C-alpha positions as CSV (number, residue, x, y, z in Angstrom):
1,M,73.5,104.1,103.7
2,V,70.6,106.4,103.4
3,V,68.2,103.5,103.2
4,L,69.7,101.9,106.2
5,G,69.4,105.1,108.1
6,I,65.7,105.4,107.2
7,V,65.1,101.8,108.4
8,L,66.8,102.5,111.7
9,L,64.9,105.7,112.1
10,I,61.6,103.9,111.6
11,I,62.6,101.2,114.0
12,G,63.7,103.8,116.5
13,L,60.3,105.6,116.2
14,V,58.3,102.4,116.5
15,V,60.1,100.9,119.4
16,A,60.2,103.8,122.0
17,S,62.8,102.1,124.2
18,L,65.4,102.0,121.4
19,K,66.2,105.7,121.1
20,I,69.8,105.0,120.2
21,L,68.6,103.5,116.9
22,L,66.8,106.7,116.2
23,W,69.9,108.8,116.6
24,I,72.1,106.3,114.6
25,G,69.5,106.4,111.8
26,I,69.6,110.2,111.8
27,I,73.4,110.2,111.6
28,L,73.4,107.6,108.8
29,I,71.0,109.6,106.8
30,V,73.0,112.8,107.2
31,V,76.3,111.2,106.4
32,G,74.8,109.3,103.5
33,L,73.5,112.5,101.9
34,V,76.8,114.3,102.4
35,V,78.7,111.5,100.8
36,N,76.4,111.3,97.9
37,L,76.2,115.0,97.2
38,L,79.8,116.1,97.7
39,P,82.4,115.0,95.2
40,I,85.2,113.2,97.2
41,G,88.7,112.6,95.9
42,G,88.7,115.3,93.3
43,T,86.6,113.5,90.7
44,R,86.1,116.6,88.6
45,R,86.0,115.9,84.9
46,R,87.7,118.4,82.6
47,I,86.0,119.1,79.3
48,Y,88.2,120.6,76.7
């Protein structure tokens, strides 16, 4: 998801008329980083 966001960000920067791709790329990068960094679903491992 982060890689796709970076690709869309680059395309949005290269093609000036496609500003929507720039914003979609930024959103995908942010969402991808949040999903990767935050544990979702309580996947904490207990160590006894």
